[in-house]
N, C-alpha and C positions, 0 to 999 in steps of 0.2 A: 323645557331644557333648563337644567340648573346652571346658574352663572356664578363664577367666582372672580372677584376683582383682586388682582395681586399687585402689590407695590414692591419694587425691588430697586436696590442701588448697587448691588454687586452680584455678578452672575454666579460665582461659586457658592456663595451663601444661599442664594435663591434656589439653586439646584438642590442643595442639602435640605432645605425646608420643604421643597415640593416633591422630592423623590419618595418619601414615605406615603404621601397622598396618592401617588400614582401606582401603588401596588395593584397588580392586575387581579381582578376578581371575576367570578362567573356572572355576576349580576350587574355589570358595569352599565350605568346609564350615560347617554351622551351628555357632554358638558361643554359649556362655553367658558373659555378663559379670557378675561380682559386683563392683559399684562401691561402694567404701567411702569415705564422706566423713569426713575428719579436720577437724573444725571448729576454727577459730582459738580459742586460749585466751583466757579473760577475765582481764584483769590482776588481781592480788591486791587492788589498791585498789578497782577496780570491783566485785569479788566481795563486798566487805564490804557493799555497798549493794543487791545484787541477790539475790533469793531463789533457791533451788535450782529451783523450779518455773519462774520467769521465765527462768533460764539454759537449762533444757531446752527451753522454748518457742522461745527465740532460736536454739538449735542446730538444732532441727527446721525452722524457717523458713529459716535459712541453707542447710541441706542441701537442702531442697525447691527453692530458687532455683537452687542449683548443679546439681541433678539435671535440672532443666528444660532446661539448656544441654547437658548431656553425654548423657543418655539418648536423645534423638532421633537424635543422631549415631551411636550404636551400634545403634539399632534400624533404621536406614535400610537395612541389608543383610538384614534379616530375622532378626537374632540376638535372643536373649532376654536381658533385663537384669534383674538383681536388685539392689536398692539397700539400703544399710545405713549407719547412722551409727556411727562408731567410738567406743566408750566403754571406758575402761580401757587396759591395755597392749596394744599392737598385736601383739606376739608371741603372746599368749594368743588374741586374735581370729583370727590367721592359723592357729593350731593347730586351732581349732574349725571354721573354714571349710574347711581342707584335709581335715579328717576328714569333714565333711559332703559335700564335693565331691571325691571321690577322684580323684587324678591331675591336680589343678588346678595351674596355674602362678600365680606372684605377680609383679605389676608395681608398683613403687613410682614413682608419677607425682607425688609431692609435690615442690614447688618448694624447692630448697635455699636457705636463708637465711644471709646473711653473719653470722658470729659466733654462730650458733645450731646446736647439735647436734640433728639429727633423731632421733627414737626409732626403733630398728630395727623392721622389720616381720616379720622371722623370725629364727630363732636363727643362721642361717648368715651373715646380713648383718653386716659389721663395724661396730662403733660408732665413729664419728668422734669424736675427742677434741680438736677444734680449739679451741673456746671462746674464752677470753680471750687465749690465746697466739696464736691465729690472727689475731685483730684487731690485736694489738700488732705482729705481724710485718708485716701489711699496711700499717699506719700507718708503720712504720719504712721500708718499701720506698717508699712515697709520699714520705716525707721525703727519702730519698736522691735520688729523681728530681727533686724540686723544688730541692734544693740543688746538684745537679750542673749545673744550667743556668746 
């Protein structure tokens, strides 16, 4: 059975990425999907007022709601789906999942965010170092467009 590990942080973007992969074909092989939810981070200001237990409860509720949208889409073809919430570094989680599911492939379906570097999901994935300079370059480009008019 072919195994695909999918990381996502936004359901709509993940559905857009996964839908072309789910095109029905006559030679469909059964597949195992390991769907890993990367929950949004709690801001440091809010984390001062929220207990660790409440944060864990919020993460699990967020993930359950997201899984309710994605899992039926993957199970429609008769594939098996395993769900998990990402805790800690994603590279470590990927290493443990690929050890558990030998021969699995990894798909990063997280939505890229402007000005924010995403954590790599495996050791081969290059780490983007855009950060503040990427935002500054984009703003300078917009400024040139506005003043050129």
